[in-house]
N, CA, C and O of each residue as an XYZ file, in Angstrom:
656
protein
N     -60.274     99.233     17.430
C     -59.429     98.218     18.045
C     -60.309     97.063     18.522
O     -61.277     97.288     19.248
N     -59.992     95.848     18.130
C     -60.790     94.707     18.574
C     -60.600     94.456     20.072
O     -59.577     94.816     20.655
N     -61.605     93.835     20.673
C     -61.528     93.525     22.099
C     -60.614     92.328     22.330
O     -60.737     91.299     21.666
N     -59.699     92.478     23.279
C     -58.780     91.403     23.638
C     -58.849     91.238     25.154
O     -58.562     92.172     25.903
N     -59.230     90.047     25.595
C     -59.355     89.762     27.022
C     -58.051     90.050     27.746
O     -56.983     89.628     27.303
N     -58.136     90.766     28.856
C     -57.024     91.155     29.726
C     -56.104     92.206     29.099
O     -55.084     92.556     29.693
N     -56.445     92.713     27.912
C     -55.674     93.779     27.300
C     -56.476     95.072     27.312
O     -55.993     96.113     27.759
N     -57.723     94.991     26.809
C     -58.589     96.174     26.829
C     -60.012     95.860     27.256
O     -60.902     96.699     27.120
N     -60.232     94.658     27.771
C     -61.574     94.311     28.238
C     -61.541     93.158     29.239
O     -60.622     92.339     29.249
N     -62.564     93.123     30.071
C     -62.788     91.985     30.966
C     -63.806     91.023     30.365
O     -64.035     89.942     30.909
N     -64.425     91.410     29.236
C     -65.460     90.604     28.593
C     -65.425     90.900     27.100
O     -65.577     92.054     26.700
N     -65.227     89.883     26.272
C     -65.099     90.110     24.833
C     -66.432     90.157     24.104
O     -66.507     90.673     22.989
N     -67.487     89.626     24.716
C     -68.791     89.636     24.062
C     -69.882     89.689     25.130
O     -69.978     88.794     25.971
N     -70.689     90.722     25.094
C     -71.738     90.892     26.107
C     -73.042     90.178     25.787
O     -73.994     90.259     26.563
N     -73.103     89.471     24.641
C     -74.360     88.831     24.238
C     -74.890     87.845     25.268
O     -76.102     87.741     25.458
N     -74.003     87.124     25.933
C     -74.426     86.139     26.924
C     -75.279     86.782     28.024
O     -76.265     86.198     28.474
N     -74.894     87.975     28.447
C     -75.588     88.648     29.544
C     -76.643     89.646     29.075
O     -77.568     89.962     29.823
N     -76.516     90.143     27.848
C     -77.389     91.230     27.401
C     -78.298     90.857     26.223
O     -79.005     91.713     25.692
N     -78.280     89.613     25.825
C     -79.138     89.198     24.715
C     -80.600     89.485     25.068
O     -81.074     89.128     26.146
N     -81.288     90.124     24.156
C     -82.681     90.493     24.390
C     -82.853     91.900     24.919
O     -83.970     92.414     24.962
N     -81.757     92.534     25.325
C     -81.834     93.913     25.790
C     -82.025     94.819     24.579
O     -81.204     94.789     23.662
N     -83.093     95.628     24.550
C     -83.322     96.495     23.392
C     -82.175     97.467     23.135
O     -81.844     97.745     21.983
N     -81.573     97.980     24.188
C     -80.463     98.921     24.032
C     -79.257     98.218     23.414
O     -78.621     98.752     22.504
N     -78.948     97.035     23.903
C     -77.815     96.272     23.388
C     -78.062     95.850     21.941
O     -77.184     95.994     21.091
N     -79.245     95.335     21.666
C     -79.577     94.860     20.319
C     -79.554     95.997     19.296
O     -79.193     95.776     18.140
N     -79.934     97.203     19.704
C     -79.998     98.346     18.787
C     -78.612     98.928     18.480
O     -78.436     99.611     17.472
N     -77.648     98.662     19.331
C     -76.305     99.232     19.147
C     -75.534     98.460     18.083
O     -75.688     97.246     17.943
N     -74.711     99.176     17.343
C     -73.850     98.536     16.344
C     -72.743     97.752     17.060
O     -72.458     97.992     18.233
N     -72.132     96.823     16.345
C     -71.050     96.030     16.941
C     -69.898     96.928     17.411
O     -69.401     96.729     18.519
N     -69.453     97.914     16.608
C     -68.387     98.789     17.126
C     -68.803     99.563     18.384
O     -67.985     99.773     19.280
N     -70.050     99.978     18.450
C     -70.525    100.714     19.643
C     -70.590     99.781     20.854
O     -70.268    100.196     21.967
N     -70.998     98.538     20.651
C     -71.008     97.551     21.736
C     -69.589     97.332     22.259
O     -69.350     97.323     23.467
N     -68.655     97.157     21.324
C     -67.268     96.927     21.723
C     -66.708     98.138     22.472
O     -65.983     97.985     23.455
N     -67.045     99.331     22.006
C     -66.582    100.540     22.686
C     -67.156    100.627     24.095
O     -66.453    101.014     25.029
N     -68.430    100.268     24.254
C     -69.042    100.335     25.587
C     -68.433     99.295     26.524
O     -68.281     99.563     27.716
N     -68.078     98.106     26.008
C     -67.403     97.104     26.840
C     -66.005     97.585     27.231
O     -65.563     97.374     28.361
N     -65.320     98.224     26.301
C     -64.004     98.777     26.594
C     -64.097     99.913     27.612
O     -63.274     99.997     28.524
N     -65.094    100.785     27.460
C     -65.301    101.870     28.423
C     -65.613    101.316     29.813
O     -65.080    101.789     30.817
N     -66.481    100.311     29.855
C     -66.845     99.705     31.135
C     -65.618     99.097     31.805
O     -65.432     99.240     33.014
N     -64.791     98.427     31.029
C     -63.566     97.834     31.571
C     -62.635     98.909     32.107
O     -62.077     98.777     33.196
N     -62.475     99.976     31.330
C     -61.586    101.074     31.744
C     -62.027    101.664     33.083
O     -61.195    101.949     33.945
N     -63.333    101.846     33.254
C     -63.851    102.418     34.500
C     -63.723    101.412     35.646
O     -63.293    101.774     36.742
N     -64.090    100.164     35.402
C     -63.985     99.150     36.451
C     -62.537     98.901     36.857
O     -62.261     98.593     38.017
N     -61.616     99.032     35.913
C     -60.205     98.775     36.180
C     -59.607     99.768     37.173
O     -58.538     99.515     37.728
N     -60.271    100.873     37.399
C     -59.774    101.887     38.331
C     -60.011    101.516     39.789
O     -59.512    102.195     40.687
N     -60.764    100.451     40.038
C     -61.031    100.015     41.408
C     -59.798     99.377     42.028
O     -58.877     98.965     41.324
N     -59.793     99.302     43.343
C     -58.734     98.603     44.070
C     -59.284     97.226     44.407
O     -60.133     97.076     45.285
N     -58.786     96.230     43.698
C     -59.294     94.869     43.829
C     -58.542     94.116     44.911
O     -57.393     94.431     45.219
N     -59.195     93.126     45.480
C     -58.534     92.247     46.439
C     -57.534     91.364     45.689
O     -57.641     91.174     44.478
N     -56.594     90.847     46.407
C     -55.598     89.982     45.783
C     -54.516     90.781     45.091
O     -54.404     91.992     45.278
N     -53.717     90.091     44.286
C     -52.628     90.763     43.575
C     -52.622     90.345     42.113
O     -53.077     89.258     41.756
N     -52.101     91.226     41.284
C     -52.024     90.963     39.853
C     -51.087     89.787     39.586
O     -50.159     89.540     40.357
N     -51.327     89.073     38.507
C     -50.474     87.953     38.118
C     -49.087     88.456     37.725
O     -48.077     87.819     38.024
N     -49.049     89.616     37.047
C     -47.780     90.155     36.569
C     -47.790     91.674     36.695
O     -48.832     92.309     36.530
N     -46.646     92.243     36.984
C     -46.535     93.702     37.052
C     -46.643     94.328     35.667
O     -46.867     95.533     35.553
N     -46.487     93.536     34.619
C     -46.520     94.046     33.250
C     -47.905     93.969     32.599
O     -48.076     94.437     31.473
N     -48.891     93.392     33.280
C     -50.202     93.252     32.642
C     -50.887     94.613     32.529
O     -50.771     95.444     33.429
N     -51.611     94.844     31.408
C     -52.211     96.163     31.179
C     -53.431     96.460     32.056
O     -53.719     97.625     32.329
N     -54.141     95.436     32.496
C     -55.324     95.622     33.347
C     -55.075     95.003     34.716
O     -54.118     94.252     34.909
N     -55.938     95.323     35.649
C     -55.778     94.811     37.012
C     -56.153     93.333     37.136
O     -55.806     92.702     38.134
N     -56.834     92.779     36.174
C     -57.129     91.348     36.131
C     -56.338     90.747     35.007
O     -56.140     91.411     33.989
N     -55.873     89.525     35.135
C     -56.200     88.493     36.118
C     -55.463     88.696     37.442
O     -54.476     89.427     37.525
N     -55.977     88.024     38.470
C     -55.394     88.078     39.800
C     -54.798     86.712     40.128
O     -55.294     85.690     39.655
N     -53.748     86.689     40.927
C     -53.073     85.449     41.315
C     -53.786     84.808     42.502
O     -54.089     85.479     43.489
N     -54.050     83.523     42.401
C     -54.637     82.740     43.498
C     -55.746     83.515     44.188
O     -55.689     83.747     45.395
N     -56.732     83.907     43.441
C     -57.776     84.790     43.948
C     -59.008     84.000     44.385
O     -59.476     83.109     43.676
N     -59.517     84.341     45.554
C     -60.794     83.790     46.011
C     -61.540     84.884     46.763
O     -60.932     85.802     47.313
N     -62.849     84.775     46.779
C     -63.677     85.779     47.443
C     -64.925     85.112     47.999
O     -65.338     84.043     47.551
N     -65.507     85.767     48.980
C     -66.750     85.271     49.555
C     -67.913     85.836     48.746
O     -68.047     87.052     48.613
N     -68.749     84.958     48.208
C     -69.920     85.375     47.444
C     -71.135     85.325     48.369
O     -71.562     84.244     48.773
N     -71.698     86.501     48.709
C     -72.826     86.513     49.640
C     -74.086     85.861     49.078
O     -74.910     85.363     49.845
N     -74.252     85.854     47.767
C     -75.431     85.209     47.177
C     -75.344     83.687     47.256
O     -76.352     83.011     47.457
N     -74.141     83.157     47.097
C     -73.942     81.706     47.157
C     -73.655     81.229     48.572
O     -73.791     80.043     48.873
N     -73.255     82.157     49.444
C     -72.874     81.855     50.812
C     -71.711     80.866     50.867
O     -71.708     79.917     51.652
N     -70.727     81.121     50.007
C     -69.527     80.307     50.024
C     -68.365     81.062     49.392
O     -68.553     82.080     48.727
N     -67.166     80.545     49.612
C     -65.973     81.136     49.038
C     -65.756     80.559     47.646
O     -65.789     79.344     47.453
N     -65.536     81.442     46.682
C     -65.346     81.051     45.292
C     -63.889     81.290     44.912
O     -63.362     82.383     45.121
N     -63.239     80.273     44.354
C     -61.864     80.405     43.867
C     -61.910     80.726     42.378
O     -62.691     80.142     41.626
N     -61.060     81.661     41.966
C     -61.005     82.089     40.571
C     -59.626     81.754     40.018
O     -58.625     82.277     40.508
N     -59.553     80.888     39.005
C     -58.247     80.587     38.393
C     -57.625     81.845     37.796
O     -58.340     82.747     37.359
N     -56.300     81.905     37.778
C     -55.581     83.096     37.318
C     -55.825     83.415     35.847
O     -55.550     84.533     35.412
N     -56.327     82.476     35.083
C     -56.531     82.706     33.651
C     -57.942     83.177     33.312
O     -58.287     83.311     32.138
N     -58.755     83.427     34.333
C     -60.144     83.798     34.074
C     -60.543     85.076     34.805
O     -59.822     85.586     35.663
N     -61.707     85.565     34.434
C     -62.328     86.703     35.093
C     -63.496     86.144     35.904
O     -64.223     85.288     35.400
N     -63.699     86.597     37.145
C     -64.860     86.114     37.906
C     -66.162     86.426     37.167
O     -66.283     87.464     36.516
N     -67.129     85.521     37.274
C     -68.417     85.746     36.611
C     -69.048     87.051     37.060
O     -69.712     87.724     36.271
N     -68.847     87.418     38.326
C     -69.378     88.694     38.822
C     -68.799     89.880     38.038
O     -69.521     90.823     37.717
N     -67.513     89.831     37.734
C     -66.881     90.917     36.998
C     -67.316     90.911     35.536
O     -67.481     91.974     34.937
N     -67.504     89.725     34.954
C     -68.034     89.649     33.588
C     -69.421     90.296     33.522
O     -69.698     91.121     32.653
N     -70.278     89.902     34.457
C     -71.642     90.466     34.485
C     -71.601     91.974     34.723
O     -72.332     92.725     34.078
N     -70.751     92.415     35.642
C     -70.645     93.849     35.925
C     -70.182     94.611     34.687
O     -70.678     95.703     34.409
N     -69.238     94.044     33.947
C     -68.751     94.686     32.722
C     -69.874     94.798     31.704
O     -70.047     95.846     31.082
N     -70.634     93.731     31.530
C     -71.750     93.748     30.572
C     -72.805     94.767     30.988
O     -73.255     95.565     30.166
N     -73.196     94.746     32.246
C     -74.250     95.655     32.702
C     -73.794     97.113     32.685
O     -74.588     98.015     32.421
N     -72.511     97.338     32.968
C     -71.996     98.700     32.909
C     -71.916     99.175     31.450
O     -72.178    100.342     31.161
N     -71.555     98.273     30.543
C     -71.549     98.614     29.117
C     -72.956     99.006     28.661
O     -73.124     99.975     27.921
N     -73.949     98.264     29.098
C     -75.341     98.596     28.770
C     -75.731     99.948     29.366
O     -76.430    100.736     28.728
N     -75.282    100.210     30.580
C     -75.537    101.493     31.245
C     -74.968    102.640     30.409
O     -75.612    103.678     30.256
N     -73.750    102.449     29.865
C     -73.129    103.493     29.057
C     -73.778    103.634     27.691
O     -73.769    104.720     27.112
N     -74.345    102.545     27.165
C     -75.109    102.656     25.918
C     -76.402    103.429     26.151
O     -76.832    104.213     25.304
N     -77.014    103.198     27.306
C     -78.265    103.872     27.646
C     -78.031    105.326     28.017
O     -78.781    106.211     27.605
N     -76.977    105.566     28.805
C     -76.667    106.911     29.294
C     -75.233    107.276     28.932
O     -74.357    107.232     29.796
N     -74.969    107.637     27.670
C     -73.582    107.972     27.304
C     -73.023    109.156     28.082
O     -71.808    109.297     28.217
N     -73.908    110.006     28.593
C     -73.449    111.160     29.370
C     -72.820    110.757     30.694
O     -72.171    111.583     31.337
N     -72.994    109.508     31.120
C     -72.393    109.048     32.376
C     -70.869    109.101     32.312
O     -70.207    109.248     33.340
N     -70.317    108.983     31.114
C     -68.862    109.007     30.958
C     -68.290    110.409     30.844
O     -67.074    110.592     30.906
N     -69.153    111.394     30.679
C     -68.681    112.768     30.566
C     -68.204    113.258     31.926
O     -68.788    112.939     32.962
N     -67.151    114.024     31.900
C     -66.671    114.627     33.138
C     -67.448    115.910     33.362
O     -67.503    116.767     32.480
N     -68.040    116.045     34.516
C     -68.820    117.237     34.826
C     -67.921    118.238     35.523
O     -67.257    117.924     36.510
N     -67.915    119.424     34.998
C     -67.150    120.474     35.655
C     -68.049    121.137     36.695
O     -69.267    121.212     36.535
N     -67.439    121.596     37.719
C     -68.185    122.306     38.741
C     -67.640    123.719     38.812
O     -66.474    123.934     39.143
N     -68.494    124.674     38.499
C     -68.097    126.070     38.638
C     -69.122    126.765     39.511
O     -70.312    126.457     39.461
N     -68.660    127.679     40.289
C     -69.536    128.370     41.218
C     -69.650    129.833     40.825
O     -68.661    130.501     40.525
N     -70.881    130.307     40.837
C     -71.128    131.709     40.554
C     -70.872    132.548     41.794
O     -70.414    133.687     41.708
N     -71.176    131.967     42.950
C     -71.026    132.710     44.199
C     -70.550    131.766     45.295
O     -71.066    130.656     45.426
N     -69.571    132.199     46.081
C     -69.108    131.461     47.250
C     -69.060    132.455     48.404
O     -68.437    133.511     48.292
N     -69.708    132.126     49.498
C     -69.735    132.990     50.677
C     -69.156    132.188     51.833
O     -69.532    131.031     52.023
N     -68.263    132.766     52.596
C     -67.561    132.022     53.638
C     -68.315    131.972     54.957
O     -68.405    130.888     55.533
N     -68.839    133.019     55.456
C     -69.486    132.941     56.752
C     -70.938    133.358     56.708
O     -71.224    134.411     56.139
N     -71.814    132.663     57.228
C     -72.172    131.240     57.183
C     -72.089    130.738     55.745
O     -72.613    131.358     54.819
N     -71.429    129.619     55.583
C     -71.025    129.084     54.281
C     -72.198    128.991     53.313
O     -73.278    128.522     53.672
N     -71.973    129.439     52.092
C     -72.991    129.397     51.049
C     -72.297    129.216     49.700
O     -71.398    129.988     49.367
N     -72.689    128.231     48.933
C     -72.159    127.989     47.597
C     -73.312    128.036     46.611
O     -74.410    127.570     46.916
N     -73.077    128.586     45.447
C     -74.099    128.587     44.412
C     -73.477    128.000     43.154
O     -72.547    128.572     42.586
N     -73.985    126.878     42.731
C     -73.448    126.158     41.584
C     -74.193    126.561     40.329
O     -75.409    126.393     40.246
N     -73.471    127.092     39.349
C     -74.114    127.497     38.099
C     -74.424    126.301     37.211
O     -75.291    126.391     36.341
N     -73.731    125.176     37.413
C     -73.998    123.988     36.610
C     -75.288    123.291     37.033
O     -75.885    122.570     36.233
N     -75.718    123.487     38.248
C     -76.898    122.780     38.752
C     -78.141    123.097     37.938
O     -78.970    122.212     37.724
N     -78.293    124.310     37.486
C     -79.474    124.677     36.708
C     -79.460    124.045     35.328
O     -80.514    123.704     34.792
N     -78.275    123.884     34.746
C     -78.195    123.342     33.394
C     -78.273    121.822     33.354
O     -78.668    121.264     32.331
N     -77.913    121.142     34.419
C     -78.010    119.684     34.422
C     -78.749    119.245     35.674
O     -78.163    119.112     36.748
N     -80.039    119.025     35.517
C     -80.890    118.730     36.669
C     -80.685    117.317     37.197
O     -80.830    117.080     38.396
N     -80.352    116.383     36.327
C     -80.133    115.025     36.825
C     -78.878    114.455     36.184
O     -78.829    114.254     34.970
N     -77.880    114.198     36.991
C     -76.641    113.619     36.502
C     -76.704    112.111     36.670
O     -77.108    111.602     37.716
N     -76.306    111.419     35.644
C     -76.337    109.963     35.659
C     -75.088    109.464     36.381
O     -73.990    109.945     36.104
N     -75.232    108.512     37.300
C     -74.059    108.013     38.026
C     -73.125    107.220     37.108
O     -73.563    106.638     36.115
N     -71.852    107.204     37.448
C     -70.863    106.464     36.680
C     -71.125    104.965     36.744
O     -70.900    104.252     35.766
N     -71.604    104.480     37.905
C     -71.936    103.070     38.105
C     -73.420    102.943     38.414
O     -74.002    103.807     39.070
N     -74.024    101.866     37.940
C     -75.384    101.566     38.382
C     -75.280    100.806     39.710
O     -74.232    100.233     40.010
N     -76.334    100.797     40.489
C     -76.306    100.096     41.775
C     -76.129     98.593     41.579
O     -75.543     97.920     42.427
N     -76.627     98.072     40.477
C     -76.466     96.647     40.168
C     -74.989     96.303     39.968
O     -74.521     95.266     40.438
N     -74.270     97.159     39.281
C     -72.836     96.935     39.051
C     -72.081     97.016     40.371
O     -71.210     96.186     40.633
N     -72.393     97.984     41.190
C     -71.732     98.098     42.495
C     -71.944     96.858     43.344
O     -71.015     96.385     44.000
N     -73.155     96.330     43.335
C     -73.448     95.122     44.106
C     -72.651     93.927     43.581
O     -72.224     93.072     44.357
N     -72.454     93.871     42.280
C     -71.701     92.757     41.701
C     -70.216     92.808     42.047
O     -69.619     91.774     42.344
N     -69.617     93.988     42.014
C     -68.167     94.072     42.238
C     -67.779     94.183     43.707
O     -66.628     93.920     44.055
N     -68.692     94.557     44.558
C     -68.352     94.772     45.979
C     -67.583     93.604     46.607
O     -66.595     93.860     47.295
N     -67.974     92.333     46.411
C     -67.203     91.247     47.043
C     -65.786     91.079     46.486
O     -64.953     90.423     47.112
N     -65.504     91.660     45.325
C     -64.192     91.511     44.698
C     -63.217     92.613     45.083
O     -62.024     92.524     44.794
N     -63.718     93.633     45.725
C     -62.897     94.799     46.045
C     -62.060     94.582     47.296
O     -62.420     93.804     48.179
N     -60.931     95.290     47.351
C     -60.093     95.291     48.536
C     -60.728     96.264     49.516
O     -60.630     97.479     49.346
N     -61.356     95.747     50.503
C     -62.071     96.584     51.453
C     -61.407     96.468     52.811
O     -61.610     95.492     53.533
N     -60.623     97.456     53.147
C     -59.913     97.415     54.424
C     -60.860     97.558     55.605
O     -60.482     97.258     56.737
N     -62.086     98.012     55.358
C     -63.059     98.154     56.443
C     -63.929     96.910     56.625
O     -64.775     96.853     57.518
N     -63.707     95.917     55.764
C     -64.504     94.697     55.846
C     -64.246     94.003     57.171
O     -63.102     93.920     57.619
N     -65.291     93.509     57.794
C     -65.129     92.858     59.085
C     -64.480     91.488     58.903
O     -64.613     90.851     57.859
N     -63.796     91.066     59.914
C     -63.155     89.760     59.891
C     -63.726     88.921     61.017
O     -64.513     89.410     61.829
N     -63.334     87.673     61.064
C     -63.813     86.799     62.118
C     -62.927     86.882     63.361
O     -63.201     86.225     64.365
N     -61.860     87.693     63.294
C     -60.965     87.812     64.432
C     -61.547     88.804     65.458
O     -61.933     89.921     65.116
N     -61.594     88.368     66.692
C     -62.088     89.216     67.765
C     -60.893     89.847     68.438
O     -59.882     89.180     68.660
N     -60.992     91.127     68.767
C     -59.923     91.788     69.507
C     -60.518     92.784     70.472
O     -61.664     93.216     70.343
N     -59.712     93.128     71.429
C     -60.132     94.080     72.451
C     -59.110     95.188     72.548
O     -57.908     94.928     72.604
N     -59.578     96.420     72.567
C     -58.686     97.574     72.506
C     -57.921     97.814     73.808
O     -56.851     98.421     73.765
N     -58.408     97.377     74.937
C     -57.707     97.722     76.171
C     -56.916     96.608     76.760
O     -56.283     96.784     77.801
C-alpha cells in the first residue's frame, strides 16, 4: 500500500530527515515505507493536544487550530490544519529508522512467570533469561520531539491557585 499523508502516515518520505543514514539507505523502498507506516501507527496511539479536524479522519492528525509551545525555539508555534508539525515529521522519520535498526521493537513481548510467591513477594520471569535486552518502542529522541505535542494534563500552567 502506498503512503498517503493523513491516511496511513504522518510523513510520506523520510529522505529529508534520514538522507545519509546507513540504515535508511540500505533499506528497500517498500521496507522504508513500511517502517514509516509502522512509526505512524505507533505514534498515532498517543493522546495529542487539541482536537481532530474531523471525526471521520483515519489518523489523529491533522488537528484543528493547533498550536504548541516549542521549548527549543522558546515560542508558541501555530500549525495549520492541513499540515503535520515538523516535530511530528521528524519523530516519524526517526522512529521509522529505529524500527529499521531494531525490528524487534515492534514485537509484543509476552511475560510468563515460572514461579510466583505471595509472601514476601517474589516473581521469577522465564522470559528474562531468553531476552537480556529489550529494545524500547520509542527512542528517547522521539519522545523528546513529541512531548510538546501531547495532551499533558499534568503540565504546569501560568495560573496560580491556593488550595485553602
